[in-house]
C-alpha positions as CSV (number, residue, x, y, z in Angstrom):
1,X,4.9,17.8,-5.1
2,X,2.6,20.8,-6.0
3,X,2.6,23.6,-8.0
4,X,-0.3,26.4,-8.5
5,X,-2.7,24.3,-10.2
6,X,-1.1,20.7,-10.1
7,X,0.1,17.8,-8.2
8,X,2.2,15.1,-8.8
9,X,3.1,12.3,-6.9
10,X,4.1,8.2,-6.8
11,X,3.1,5.5,-4.5
12,X,4.9,2.4,-4.5
13,X,3.4,-1.2,-2.7
14,X,4.0,-4.2,-4.9
15,X,4.5,-1.7,-8.1
16,X,4.9,1.8,-8.5
17,X,2.4,4.1,-9.8
18,X,2.9,7.5,-10.7
19,X,0.2,10.6,-11.2
20,X,0.2,14.4,-12.2
21,X,-3.3,15.9,-11.4
22,X,-3.9,18.8,-13.1
23,X,-7.3,20.7,-14.0
24,X,-8.5,17.7,-11.4
25,X,-8.2,15.4,-14.6
26,X,-5.7,12.6,-12.9
27,X,-3.1,11.1,-16.0
28,X,-1.5,7.9,-14.9
29,X,2.2,8.5,-15.8
30,X,3.5,5.5,-14.1
31,X,5.6,4.5,-17.9
32,X,8.0,7.2,-16.7
33,X,9.7,4.5,-14.4
34,X,10.7,2.0,-17.0
35,X,11.8,4.8,-19.3
36,X,14.0,5.7,-16.5
37,X,15.2,2.0,-16.5
38,X,16.0,1.8,-19.8
39,X,18.2,4.7,-19.4
40,X,20.3,2.8,-17.2
41,X,20.5,-0.2,-19.0
42,X,21.9,-2.2,-16.9
43,X,19.1,-4.9,-16.0
44,X,15.7,-6.1,-16.3
45,X,13.1,-4.5,-13.7
46,X,12.8,-7.8,-11.6
47,X,16.9,-7.8,-10.9
48,X,16.8,-4.8,-9.1
49,X,16.5,-5.4,-5.3
50,X,14.5,-1.9,-4.6
51,X,13.1,0.8,-6.9
52,X,11.8,4.0,-5.7
53,X,10.8,6.6,-8.3
54,X,9.1,9.7,-7.4
55,X,8.6,13.9,-9.0
56,X,12.0,15.5,-8.6
57,X,11.6,18.5,-10.0
58,X,8.6,20.7,-11.2
59,X,10.2,22.3,-14.9
60,X,7.6,24.5,-16.5
61,X,4.2,25.1,-16.3
62,X,2.8,26.1,-19.5
63,X,-0.5,27.5,-21.0
64,X,-1.0,23.5,-22.8
65,X,0.6,21.6,-19.7
66,X,3.2,20.9,-17.3
67,X,6.6,19.5,-17.6
68,X,8.0,17.4,-14.7
69,X,11.1,15.5,-14.2
70,X,10.7,12.5,-12.7
71,X,13.5,10.7,-11.0
72,X,14.1,7.2,-10.5
73,X,17.0,5.3,-7.8
74,X,17.1,1.7,-8.3
75,X,19.4,-0.5,-5.8
76,X,21.0,-3.9,-7.7
77,X,24.3,-5.4,-5.6
78,X,24.6,-2.9,-3.4
79,X,25.1,0.3,-5.6
80,X,22.5,2.7,-5.9
81,X,22.0,4.1,-9.9
82,X,19.6,7.1,-10.9
83,X,18.3,8.4,-13.5
84,X,15.9,11.0,-14.6
85,X,13.6,11.9,-17.3
86,X,10.7,14.6,-18.2
87,X,7.0,13.8,-18.5
88,X,4.5,16.3,-19.9
89,X,0.9,16.0,-19.6
90,X,-1.3,18.2,-21.4
91,X,-3.9,20.2,-19.7
92,X,-6.7,17.9,-21.0
93,X,-4.7,14.9,-19.2
94,X,-3.2,13.2,-22.2
95,X,0.5,12.8,-21.3
96,X,3.1,13.1,-23.9
97,X,5.8,10.5,-23.3
98,X,9.5,11.5,-24.0
């Protein structure tokens, strides 16, 4: 997902890694996946059959940074659960945890 000045993405192989790149500064925001799973409150991460996290909405581009919503979908016992949470990355690359 991109806006005029930044890029947000996640990649999943053995584990999910999410980044926001703004002003040519990459910021690891992978903690959002655990935060979203915590909102579900169902099970530990290892108890889900499949988990995917992705940037879902560019909420705002402000003078001091970018606010992006990341969505996590997790499957357990054939049921899909979804939670979203915001990530704010300052223009200097600092990740402000929700």
